[in-house]
Short mmCIF file of the C-alpha atoms (twelve columns), coordinates in Angstrom:
data_MODEL
# 
_entry.id   MODEL 
# 
loop_
_atom_site.group_PDB 
_atom_site.id 
_atom_site.type_symbol 
_atom_site.label_atom_id 
_atom_site.label_alt_id 
_atom_site.label_comp_id 
_atom_site.label_asym_id 
_atom_site.label_seq_id 
_atom_site.Cartn_x 
_atom_site.Cartn_y 
_atom_site.Cartn_z 
_atom_site.pdbx_PDB_model_num 
ATOM 1   C CA . UNK A 1   29.363 -54.660 -23.485 1 
ATOM 2   C CA . UNK A 2   30.680 -58.264 -25.768 1 
ATOM 3   C CA . UNK A 3   28.942 -57.309 -28.913 1 
ATOM 4   C CA . UNK A 4   30.169 -60.732 -30.466 1 
ATOM 5   C CA . UNK A 5   28.787 -62.393 -27.940 1 
ATOM 6   C CA . UNK A 6   25.467 -60.821 -27.732 1 
ATOM 7   C CA . UNK A 7   25.698 -61.019 -31.833 1 
ATOM 8   C CA . UNK A 8   26.691 -64.868 -31.266 1 
ATOM 9   C CA . UNK A 9   23.819 -65.465 -28.817 1 
ATOM 10  C CA . UNK A 10  20.435 -63.657 -30.215 1 
ATOM 11  C CA . UNK A 11  21.424 -65.726 -33.720 1 
ATOM 12  C CA . UNK A 12  21.440 -68.696 -31.968 1 
ATOM 13  C CA . UNK A 13  18.124 -68.392 -29.618 1 
ATOM 14  C CA . UNK A 14  16.719 -67.028 -33.048 1 
ATOM 15  C CA . UNK A 15  17.787 -69.007 -35.300 1 
ATOM 16  C CA . UNK A 16  16.060 -71.901 -32.243 1 
ATOM 17  C CA . UNK A 17  12.816 -69.609 -32.355 1 
ATOM 18  C CA . UNK A 18  12.762 -69.801 -36.291 1 
ATOM 19  C CA . UNK A 19  13.026 -73.582 -36.571 1 
ATOM 20  C CA . UNK A 20  10.169 -73.366 -33.600 1 
ATOM 21  C CA . UNK A 21  8.508  -71.190 -35.824 1 
ATOM 22  C CA . UNK A 22  8.352  -73.898 -39.096 1 
ATOM 23  C CA . UNK A 23  7.236  -76.605 -37.014 1 
ATOM 24  C CA . UNK A 24  4.386  -74.772 -36.407 1 
ATOM 25  C CA . UNK A 25  3.152  -73.388 -39.658 1 
ATOM 26  C CA . UNK A 26  0.980  -76.677 -41.313 1 
ATOM 27  C CA . UNK A 27  1.999  -77.896 -44.078 1 
ATOM 28  C CA . UNK A 28  -1.203 -78.344 -46.621 1 
ATOM 29  C CA . UNK A 29  -2.848 -75.579 -48.914 1 
ATOM 30  C CA . UNK A 30  -3.304 -72.668 -49.460 1 
ATOM 31  C CA . UNK A 31  0.461  -72.230 -50.005 1 
ATOM 32  C CA . UNK A 32  1.472  -69.328 -51.987 1 
ATOM 33  C CA . UNK A 33  -0.536 -66.606 -50.334 1 
ATOM 34  C CA . UNK A 34  -0.527 -68.069 -47.282 1 
ATOM 35  C CA . UNK A 35  1.120  -70.804 -45.234 1 
ATOM 36  C CA . UNK A 36  4.456  -70.074 -47.893 1 
ATOM 37  C CA . UNK A 37  4.445  -66.630 -46.350 1 
ATOM 38  C CA . UNK A 38  3.823  -67.045 -42.601 1 
ATOM 39  C CA . UNK A 39  7.671  -67.398 -42.477 1 
ATOM 40  C CA . UNK A 40  8.135  -64.922 -45.092 1 
ATOM 41  C CA . UNK A 41  9.066  -61.937 -42.160 1 
ATOM 42  C CA . UNK A 42  11.270 -64.179 -39.323 1 
ATOM 43  C CA . UNK A 43  13.037 -65.468 -43.045 1 
ATOM 44  C CA . UNK A 44  14.971 -61.780 -42.830 1 
ATOM 45  C CA . UNK A 45  16.447 -61.900 -39.775 1 
ATOM 46  C CA . UNK A 46  16.262 -58.564 -37.921 1 
ATOM 47  C CA . UNK A 47  17.774 -58.513 -34.209 1 
ATOM 48  C CA . UNK A 48  15.840 -60.452 -32.508 1 
ATOM 49  C CA . UNK A 49  16.076 -58.840 -29.013 1 
ATOM 50  C CA . UNK A 50  11.958 -60.688 -28.132 1 
ATOM 51  C CA . UNK A 51  12.829 -63.887 -27.948 1 
ATOM 52  C CA . UNK A 52  16.252 -63.619 -27.299 1 
ATOM 53  C CA . UNK A 53  15.649 -61.798 -23.564 1 
ATOM 54  C CA . UNK A 54  12.672 -64.202 -22.716 1 
ATOM 55  C CA . UNK A 55  15.074 -67.251 -23.333 1 
ATOM 56  C CA . UNK A 56  17.924 -65.051 -21.365 1 
ATOM 57  C CA . UNK A 57  15.949 -64.746 -18.931 1 
ATOM 58  C CA . UNK A 58  14.746 -67.586 -18.187 1 
ATOM 59  C CA . UNK A 59  18.690 -69.242 -17.977 1 
ATOM 60  C CA . UNK A 60  19.759 -66.396 -15.701 1 
ATOM 61  C CA . UNK A 61  17.291 -67.327 -13.144 1 
ATOM 62  C CA . UNK A 62  17.959 -70.762 -13.755 1 
ATOM 63  C CA . UNK A 63  15.600 -72.175 -16.158 1 
ATOM 64  C CA . UNK A 64  16.364 -74.127 -19.387 1 
ATOM 65  C CA . UNK A 65  16.271 -73.018 -23.165 1 
ATOM 66  C CA . UNK A 66  13.700 -75.877 -23.609 1 
ATOM 67  C CA . UNK A 67  10.723 -74.672 -20.960 1 
ATOM 68  C CA . UNK A 68  10.950 -71.081 -22.767 1 
ATOM 69  C CA . UNK A 69  10.871 -71.822 -26.394 1 
ATOM 70  C CA . UNK A 70  7.621  -71.940 -26.826 1 
ATOM 71  C CA . UNK A 71  6.556  -68.531 -25.016 1 
ATOM 72  C CA . UNK A 72  9.259  -67.595 -27.772 1 
ATOM 73  C CA . UNK A 73  8.088  -68.744 -30.813 1 
ATOM 74  C CA . UNK A 74  4.699  -67.006 -29.448 1 
ATOM 75  C CA . UNK A 75  6.498  -63.802 -28.948 1 
ATOM 76  C CA . UNK A 76  8.396  -63.745 -32.664 1 
ATOM 77  C CA . UNK A 77  5.096  -65.176 -34.080 1 
ATOM 78  C CA . UNK A 78  2.753  -62.230 -32.633 1 
ATOM 79  C CA . UNK A 79  5.655  -59.572 -33.295 1 
ATOM 80  C CA . UNK A 80  5.702  -60.713 -36.889 1 
ATOM 81  C CA . UNK A 81  2.281  -60.320 -37.219 1 
ATOM 82  C CA . UNK A 82  2.921  -56.605 -36.059 1 
ATOM 83  C CA . UNK A 83  5.469  -55.631 -38.542 1 
ATOM 84  C CA . UNK A 84  3.445  -56.945 -41.126 1 
ATOM 85  C CA . UNK A 85  0.226  -55.222 -40.057 1 
ATOM 86  C CA . UNK A 86  2.165  -51.932 -39.095 1 
ATOM 87  C CA . UNK A 87  3.824  -51.907 -43.154 1 
ATOM 88  C CA . UNK A 88  0.245  -51.804 -44.196 1 
ATOM 89  C CA . UNK A 89  -0.923 -49.363 -42.004 1 
ATOM 90  C CA . UNK A 90  2.023  -47.254 -42.123 1 
ATOM 91  C CA . UNK A 91  1.836  -47.397 -45.944 1 
ATOM 92  C CA . UNK A 92  4.983  -48.382 -45.539 1 
ATOM 93  C CA . UNK A 93  8.599  -49.859 -48.622 1 
ATOM 94  C CA . UNK A 94  10.789 -51.955 -47.214 1 
ATOM 95  C CA . UNK A 95  11.141 -53.966 -44.279 1 
ATOM 96  C CA . UNK A 96  14.535 -55.191 -43.151 1 
ATOM 97  C CA . UNK A 97  16.102 -54.359 -46.455 1 
ATOM 98  C CA . UNK A 98  13.247 -56.059 -48.428 1 
ATOM 99  C CA . UNK A 99  9.513  -54.548 -50.013 1 
ATOM 100 C CA . UNK A 100 7.274  -55.177 -47.650 1 
ATOM 101 C CA . UNK A 101 4.569  -57.973 -47.825 1 
ATOM 102 C CA . UNK A 102 1.931  -55.509 -48.620 1 
ATOM 103 C CA . UNK A 103 4.142  -54.356 -51.534 1 
ATOM 104 C CA . UNK A 104 5.628  -57.968 -52.851 1 
ATOM 105 C CA . UNK A 105 2.034  -59.053 -53.030 1 
ATOM 106 C CA . UNK A 106 -1.397 -56.598 -51.661 1 
ATOM 107 C CA . UNK A 107 -2.684 -55.106 -48.655 1 
ATOM 108 C CA . UNK A 108 -5.449 -57.926 -48.729 1 
ATOM 109 C CA . UNK A 109 -3.262 -61.075 -48.904 1 
ATOM 110 C CA . UNK A 110 -0.520 -59.021 -46.116 1 
ATOM 111 C CA . UNK A 111 -3.224 -58.853 -43.785 1 
ATOM 112 C CA . UNK A 112 -4.586 -62.093 -43.530 1 
ATOM 113 C CA . UNK A 113 -0.967 -63.705 -43.536 1 
ATOM 114 C CA . UNK A 114 -0.991 -61.424 -40.536 1 
ATOM 115 C CA . UNK A 115 -3.919 -62.721 -38.961 1 
ATOM 116 C CA . UNK A 116 -2.831 -66.222 -39.514 1 
ATOM 117 C CA . UNK A 117 0.197  -65.659 -37.976 1 
ATOM 118 C CA . UNK A 118 -1.652 -64.677 -34.469 1 
ATOM 119 C CA . UNK A 119 -3.873 -66.957 -34.884 1 
ATOM 120 C CA . UNK A 120 -0.807 -69.931 -35.041 1 
ATOM 121 C CA . UNK A 121 0.877  -68.180 -31.737 1 
ATOM 122 C CA . UNK A 122 -1.753 -69.369 -29.637 1 
ATOM 123 C CA . UNK A 123 -0.546 -73.296 -30.209 1 
ATOM 124 C CA . UNK A 124 2.531  -72.961 -28.716 1 
ATOM 125 C CA . UNK A 125 1.008  -70.858 -26.169 1 
ATOM 126 C CA . UNK A 126 -1.174 -74.183 -25.722 1 
ATOM 127 C CA . UNK A 127 1.424  -76.221 -26.203 1 
ATOM 128 C CA . UNK A 128 3.388  -74.571 -22.530 1 
ATOM 129 C CA . UNK A 129 0.914  -76.894 -20.898 1 
ATOM 130 C CA . UNK A 130 2.830  -80.486 -21.747 1 
ATOM 131 C CA . UNK A 131 6.368  -78.302 -20.727 1 
ATOM 132 C CA . UNK A 132 5.030  -75.753 -18.023 1 
ATOM 133 C CA . UNK A 133 2.024  -77.173 -16.403 1 
ATOM 134 C CA . UNK A 134 -1.287 -75.826 -16.317 1 
ATOM 135 C CA . UNK A 135 -1.246 -73.258 -14.140 1 
ATOM 136 C CA . UNK A 136 2.600  -71.343 -15.343 1 
ATOM 137 C CA . UNK A 137 0.557  -72.033 -18.907 1 
ATOM 138 C CA . UNK A 138 -1.898 -70.100 -17.985 1 
ATOM 139 C CA . UNK A 139 -0.232 -67.158 -16.210 1 
ATOM 140 C CA . UNK A 140 2.145  -66.527 -19.388 1 
ATOM 141 C CA . UNK A 141 -1.061 -66.603 -22.109 1 
ATOM 142 C CA . UNK A 142 -2.473 -63.893 -19.882 1 
ATOM 143 C CA . UNK A 143 0.534  -61.888 -20.189 1 
ATOM 144 C CA . UNK A 144 0.553  -62.502 -23.666 1 
ATOM 145 C CA . UNK A 145 -3.110 -61.451 -23.616 1 
ATOM 146 C CA . UNK A 146 -2.351 -58.104 -21.633 1 
ATOM 147 C CA . UNK A 147 0.800  -57.583 -24.119 1 
ATOM 148 C CA . UNK A 148 -1.510 -57.721 -27.231 1 
ATOM 149 C CA . UNK A 149 -3.802 -55.331 -25.545 1 
ATOM 150 C CA . UNK A 150 -1.789 -52.973 -24.296 1 
ATOM 151 C CA . UNK A 151 -0.304 -53.221 -27.768 1 
ATOM 152 C CA . UNK A 152 -3.161 -52.647 -30.043 1 
ATOM 153 C CA . UNK A 153 -4.545 -49.904 -27.592 1 
ATOM 154 C CA . UNK A 154 -0.589 -47.976 -28.354 1 
ATOM 155 C CA . UNK A 155 -1.288 -48.513 -31.936 1 
ATOM 156 C CA . UNK A 156 -4.611 -46.874 -31.703 1 
ATOM 157 C CA . UNK A 157 -3.197 -43.890 -29.858 1 
ATOM 158 C CA . UNK A 158 -0.498 -43.322 -32.844 1 
ATOM 159 C CA . UNK A 159 -3.094 -43.744 -35.814 1 
ATOM 160 C CA . UNK A 160 -5.588 -41.334 -34.106 1 
ATOM 161 C CA . UNK A 161 -3.061 -38.345 -33.638 1 
ATOM 162 C CA . UNK A 162 -2.459 -39.084 -37.704 1 
ATOM 163 C CA . UNK A 163 -5.719 -39.175 -38.626 1 
ATOM 164 C CA . UNK A 164 -7.013 -36.160 -36.991 1 
ATOM 165 C CA . UNK A 165 -3.312 -34.297 -37.566 1 
ATOM 166 C CA . UNK A 166 -2.283 -33.706 -33.803 1 
ATOM 167 C CA . UNK A 167 -0.696 -30.668 -33.702 1 
ATOM 168 C CA . UNK A 168 -0.492 -29.889 -29.546 1 
ATOM 169 C CA . UNK A 169 1.394  -33.383 -28.193 1 
ATOM 170 C CA . UNK A 170 3.712  -33.546 -25.732 1 
ATOM 171 C CA . UNK A 171 6.227  -35.646 -24.651 1 
ATOM 172 C CA . UNK A 172 4.326  -37.282 -22.368 1 
ATOM 173 C CA . UNK A 173 1.977  -37.760 -24.559 1 
ATOM 174 C CA . UNK A 174 4.764  -39.945 -27.184 1 
ATOM 175 C CA . UNK A 175 5.563  -42.051 -23.533 1 
ATOM 176 C CA . UNK A 176 2.438  -43.411 -22.943 1 
ATOM 177 C CA . UNK A 177 1.854  -44.373 -26.559 1 
ATOM 178 C CA . UNK A 178 5.433  -46.000 -26.390 1 
ATOM 179 C CA . UNK A 179 4.483  -47.858 -23.162 1 
ATOM 180 C CA . UNK A 180 1.156  -49.606 -24.622 1 
ATOM 181 C CA . UNK A 181 2.692  -49.668 -28.180 1 
ATOM 182 C CA . UNK A 182 6.322  -50.755 -28.125 1 
ATOM 183 C CA . UNK A 183 7.569  -51.189 -24.529 1 
ATOM 184 C CA . UNK A 184 4.875  -53.963 -22.847 1 
ATOM 185 C CA . UNK A 185 5.449  -56.669 -25.961 1 
ATOM 186 C CA . UNK A 186 9.160  -55.543 -26.841 1 
ATOM 187 C CA . UNK A 187 10.781 -55.993 -23.738 1 
ATOM 188 C CA . UNK A 188 8.726  -56.039 -20.649 1 
ATOM 189 C CA . UNK A 189 6.302  -59.088 -21.301 1 
ATOM 190 C CA . UNK A 190 9.370  -61.112 -22.860 1 
ATOM 191 C CA . UNK A 191 11.538 -60.603 -19.774 1 
ATOM 192 C CA . UNK A 192 8.588  -60.866 -17.051 1 
ATOM 193 C CA . UNK A 193 7.756  -64.157 -18.906 1 
ATOM 194 C CA . UNK A 194 11.091 -65.585 -19.119 1 
ATOM 195 C CA . UNK A 195 11.532 -64.732 -15.266 1 
ATOM 196 C CA . UNK A 196 8.511  -66.188 -14.802 1 
ATOM 197 C CA . UNK A 197 9.120  -69.722 -16.689 1 
ATOM 198 C CA . UNK A 198 12.820 -69.544 -14.543 1 
ATOM 199 C CA . UNK A 199 11.401 -69.699 -11.329 1 
ATOM 200 C CA . UNK A 200 8.632  -71.384 -11.654 1 
ATOM 201 C CA . UNK A 201 5.922  -68.870 -10.947 1 
ATOM 202 C CA . UNK A 202 7.811  -67.569 -7.319  1 
ATOM 203 C CA . UNK A 203 8.701  -64.054 -8.612  1 
ATOM 204 C CA . UNK A 204 6.345  -61.093 -8.765  1 
ATOM 205 C CA . UNK A 205 7.390  -60.186 -12.696 1 
ATOM 206 C CA . UNK A 206 5.681  -57.056 -12.374 1 
ATOM 207 C CA . UNK A 207 9.514  -55.899 -10.676 1 
ATOM 208 C CA . UNK A 208 10.641 -55.871 -14.237 1 
ATOM 209 C CA . UNK A 209 8.633  -53.174 -15.632 1 
ATOM 210 C CA . UNK A 210 10.272 -50.319 -15.385 1 
ATOM 211 C CA . UNK A 211 13.424 -51.659 -16.926 1 
ATOM 212 C CA . UNK A 212 11.370 -53.535 -19.200 1 
ATOM 213 C CA . UNK A 213 9.528  -49.701 -19.677 1 
ATOM 214 C CA . UNK A 214 13.391 -47.978 -19.600 1 
ATOM 215 C CA . UNK A 215 14.718 -50.864 -21.841 1 
ATOM 216 C CA . UNK A 216 11.922 -50.571 -24.388 1 
ATOM 217 C CA . UNK A 217 11.606 -46.741 -24.368 1 
ATOM 218 C CA . UNK A 218 15.523 -46.422 -25.255 1 
ATOM 219 C CA . UNK A 219 15.023 -48.260 -28.103 1 
ATOM 220 C CA . UNK A 220 11.739 -47.075 -30.150 1 
ATOM 221 C CA . UNK A 221 13.553 -43.416 -29.447 1 
ATOM 222 C CA . UNK A 222 16.784 -45.231 -30.822 1 
ATOM 223 C CA . UNK A 223 14.884 -46.705 -34.151 1 
ATOM 224 C CA . UNK A 224 13.181 -43.544 -34.728 1 
ATOM 225 C CA . UNK A 225 16.381 -41.529 -34.923 1 
ATOM 226 C CA . UNK A 226 17.916 -43.648 -37.057 1 
ATOM 227 C CA . UNK A 227 14.983 -43.896 -39.257 1 
ATOM 228 C CA . UNK A 228 16.761 -40.413 -40.044 1 
ATOM 229 C CA . UNK A 229 19.912 -40.886 -39.691 1 
ATOM 230 C CA . UNK A 230 21.260 -44.177 -40.189 1 
ATOM 231 C CA . UNK A 231 22.425 -46.116 -43.189 1 
ATOM 232 C CA . UNK A 232 19.885 -47.393 -45.087 1 
ATOM 233 C CA . UNK A 233 21.502 -51.137 -45.646 1 
ATOM 234 C CA . UNK A 234 22.446 -50.995 -42.859 1 
ATOM 235 C CA . UNK A 235 18.997 -50.020 -40.863 1 
ATOM 236 C CA . UNK A 236 16.806 -52.059 -43.301 1 
ATOM 237 C CA . UNK A 237 13.903 -49.691 -44.197 1 
ATOM 238 C CA . UNK A 238 13.417 -46.488 -45.879 1 
ATOM 239 C CA . UNK A 239 15.416 -43.783 -44.044 1 
ATOM 240 C CA . UNK A 240 12.838 -40.939 -43.322 1 
ATOM 241 C CA . UNK A 241 10.052 -42.839 -43.792 1 
ATOM 242 C CA . UNK A 242 8.895  -42.128 -40.667 1 
ATOM 243 C CA . UNK A 243 8.641  -38.230 -41.283 1 
ATOM 244 C CA . UNK A 244 6.833  -39.127 -44.857 1 
ATOM 245 C CA . UNK A 245 3.575  -41.445 -42.766 1 
ATOM 246 C CA . UNK A 246 3.352  -38.260 -40.430 1 
ATOM 247 C CA . UNK A 247 4.649  -40.672 -37.553 1 
ATOM 248 C CA . UNK A 248 4.489  -38.051 -34.189 1 
ATOM 249 C CA . UNK A 249 7.708  -38.732 -33.353 1 
ATOM 250 C CA . UNK A 250 9.787  -37.786 -30.097 1 
ATOM 251 C CA . UNK A 251 11.844 -35.480 -32.755 1 
ATOM 252 C CA . UNK A 252 8.466  -34.389 -34.169 1 
ATOM 253 C CA . UNK A 253 6.652  -33.297 -31.059 1 
ATOM 254 C CA . UNK A 254 10.862 -31.631 -29.692 1 
ATOM 255 C CA . UNK A 255 9.788  -29.890 -33.423 1 
ATOM 256 C CA . UNK A 256 6.668  -28.567 -33.142 1 
ATOM 257 C CA . UNK A 257 7.111  -27.502 -29.107 1 
ATOM 258 C CA . UNK A 258 9.914  -25.321 -30.401 1 
ATOM 259 C CA . UNK A 259 9.517  -23.895 -34.288 1 
ATOM 260 C CA . UNK A 260 7.795  -20.767 -34.597 1 
ATOM 261 C CA . UNK A 261 4.208  -19.981 -35.632 1 
ATOM 262 C CA . UNK A 262 5.155  -20.284 -39.431 1 
ATOM 263 C CA . UNK A 263 7.337  -23.578 -39.638 1 
ATOM 264 C CA . UNK A 264 3.787  -25.193 -37.491 1 
ATOM 265 C CA . UNK A 265 1.516  -24.018 -39.670 1 
ATOM 266 C CA . UNK A 266 4.027  -25.450 -42.627 1 
ATOM 267 C CA . UNK A 267 4.703  -28.749 -40.996 1 
ATOM 268 C CA . UNK A 268 0.826  -28.691 -40.002 1 
ATOM 269 C CA . UNK A 269 0.037  -28.292 -44.078 1 
ATOM 270 C CA . UNK A 270 2.329  -31.344 -44.626 1 
ATOM 271 C CA . UNK A 271 0.637  -33.540 -42.055 1 
ATOM 272 C CA . UNK A 272 -2.544 -32.866 -43.237 1 
ATOM 273 C CA . UNK A 273 -3.077 -34.546 -46.655 1 
ATOM 274 C CA . UNK A 274 -2.094 -38.091 -47.927 1 
ATOM 275 C CA . UNK A 275 0.765  -39.865 -47.490 1 
ATOM 276 C CA . UNK A 276 0.281  -40.298 -51.435 1 
ATOM 277 C CA . UNK A 277 0.324  -36.351 -51.848 1 
ATOM 278 C CA . UNK A 278 3.867  -36.280 -49.727 1 
ATOM 279 C CA . UNK A 279 7.259  -35.169 -51.618 1 
ATOM 280 C CA . UNK A 280 10.521 -36.312 -50.448 1 
ATOM 281 C CA . UNK A 281 11.554 -32.601 -50.780 1 
ATOM 282 C CA . UNK A 282 8.840  -31.837 -47.802 1 
ATOM 283 C CA . UNK A 283 10.070 -34.399 -45.699 1 
ATOM 284 C CA . UNK A 284 13.511 -33.121 -45.730 1 
ATOM 285 C CA . UNK A 285 12.756 -29.471 -45.120 1 
ATOM 286 C CA . UNK A 286 11.753 -30.599 -42.419 1 
ATOM 287 C CA . UNK A 287 13.857 -32.925 -41.110 1 
ATOM 288 C CA . UNK A 288 16.326 -29.649 -41.242 1 
ATOM 289 C CA . UNK A 289 14.110 -28.090 -39.074 1 
ATOM 290 C CA . UNK A 290 14.925 -31.050 -36.672 1 
ATOM 291 C CA . UNK A 291 18.676 -30.205 -36.992 1 
ATOM 292 C CA . UNK A 292 17.569 -27.050 -36.384 1 
ATOM 293 C CA . UNK A 293 15.954 -26.919 -33.437 1 
ATOM 294 C CA . UNK A 294 18.083 -29.730 -32.305 1 
ATOM 295 C CA . UNK A 295 15.239 -32.345 -32.258 1 
ATOM 296 C CA . UNK A 296 17.114 -35.381 -33.091 1 
ATOM 297 C CA . UNK A 297 20.462 -33.733 -30.276 1 
ATOM 298 C CA . UNK A 298 17.583 -34.213 -28.242 1 
ATOM 299 C CA . UNK A 299 15.895 -37.018 -28.841 1 
ATOM 300 C CA . UNK A 300 19.640 -39.026 -28.568 1 
ATOM 301 C CA . UNK A 301 20.123 -37.799 -25.117 1 
ATOM 302 C CA . UNK A 302 16.792 -38.683 -23.748 1 
ATOM 303 C CA . UNK A 303 17.467 -42.237 -25.130 1 
ATOM 304 C CA . UNK A 304 20.761 -42.276 -23.402 1 
ATOM 305 C CA . UNK A 305 19.423 -41.456 -20.124 1 
ATOM 306 C CA . UNK A 306 17.140 -44.113 -20.240 1 
ATOM 307 C CA . UNK A 307 18.973 -47.101 -21.359 1 
ATOM 308 C CA . UNK A 308 21.392 -45.165 -18.445 1 
ATOM 309 C CA . UNK A 309 18.220 -45.807 -16.177 1 
ATOM 310 C CA . UNK A 310 17.627 -49.392 -17.844 1 
ATOM 311 C CA . UNK A 311 21.522 -50.414 -16.696 1 
ATOM 312 C CA . UNK A 312 20.573 -49.070 -12.812 1 
ATOM 313 C CA . UNK A 313 17.422 -51.424 -13.071 1 
ATOM 314 C CA . UNK A 314 19.035 -54.564 -14.111 1 
ATOM 315 C CA . UNK A 315 22.241 -54.103 -11.592 1 
ATOM 316 C CA . UNK A 316 19.092 -53.802 -8.931  1 
ATOM 317 C CA . UNK A 317 17.294 -56.347 -10.388 1 
ATOM 318 C CA . UNK A 318 19.959 -59.244 -11.426 1 
ATOM 319 C CA . UNK A 319 23.414 -58.349 -9.251  1 
ATOM 320 C CA . UNK A 320 22.556 -61.539 -7.393  1 
ATOM 321 C CA . UNK A 321 22.457 -63.561 -9.439  1 
ATOM 322 C CA . UNK A 322 24.917 -66.186 -10.733 1 
ATOM 323 C CA . UNK A 323 27.266 -64.517 -13.674 1 
ATOM 324 C CA . UNK A 324 26.574 -66.575 -16.933 1 
ATOM 325 C CA . UNK A 325 26.415 -65.890 -20.769 1 
ATOM 326 C CA . UNK A 326 22.658 -65.198 -20.016 1 
ATOM 327 C CA . UNK A 327 22.869 -62.501 -17.701 1 
ATOM 328 C CA . UNK A 328 25.867 -60.628 -19.493 1 
ATOM 329 C CA . UNK A 329 23.773 -60.943 -22.267 1 
ATOM 330 C CA . UNK A 330 20.833 -58.887 -20.823 1 
ATOM 331 C CA . UNK A 331 23.200 -56.621 -20.015 1 
ATOM 332 C CA . UNK A 332 25.099 -56.081 -23.610 1 
ATOM 333 C CA . UNK A 333 21.647 -55.264 -24.870 1 
ATOM 334 C CA . UNK A 334 21.524 -52.403 -22.697 1 
ATOM 335 C CA . UNK A 335 24.723 -51.292 -23.835 1 
ATOM 336 C CA . UNK A 336 24.184 -51.975 -27.079 1 
ATOM 337 C CA . UNK A 337 21.273 -49.630 -27.321 1 
ATOM 338 C CA . UNK A 338 23.500 -46.511 -25.157 1 
ATOM 339 C CA . UNK A 339 25.962 -47.170 -28.770 1 
ATOM 340 C CA . UNK A 340 23.283 -47.889 -31.378 1 
ATOM 341 C CA . UNK A 341 24.013 -46.979 -34.578 1 
ATOM 342 C CA . UNK A 342 21.864 -48.638 -36.914 1 
# 
């Protein structure tokens, strides 16, 4: 894995996308509590996987950055809108080493800024008509429409489990939720859209779904693991926050399937009260149980297995393409997921 090349290219594509985002932010009032805040999360950085995958796949298949730019801008705007809304729904405190937007303003302002970002994300899709033509622009619009639908359905599943204090989930339930909430918008659609643009619509994007699913699932499980064991400064979010928020991660589901009846009752009781009533001490006790039943190790192994499956899919789909930095970038992202530490 060429980690240096990956970071350099993602930073370059991320910077290009951020410049594009700023061009779509209206230069008018109200600024203080709306338009000045739209670029707040994008300005904080992040890995930039979504625009990076979209642009790199497009170029690997013979396209140009300019052809994928508007779609990458849309994906990044929607991603950051989702983050703002997720942080409100999860009552999170930190995002990328800074207070979440609703903590630095309030819930109402944060939700409204997220709404605005979703609306602004439509303009780059409309602009695709000039750069790609009506047919491809409409195809990409439908890709994004499907992506958003799947994402909100996955979020609804997770929020419903937390509301109902569901304690009998299986691994298959988690994987289905992650397919909807994470995989479609993190990997599957960025790759699909990039391939559509790069081939001028001559490819069936469905052939990339397995690759995107394996990548997205591995990424999410690793992210959930790092929420428990990473260094907070590197990770950028509060460590152990997923336990306090009651998220049904693979580790929590594995723990609830394997612990004894008394321990399950204690976990269920912890999850039955509001987030504000839960304590860090109780969360750490659950973390210790995850270590006791090797739930974290199980999740790590699962994530690495899925990343390995993604690598096999990548070689099947991309081996016939000429070698290029963009092709190497996609491979490096998968390898990064196998070895990810933060």
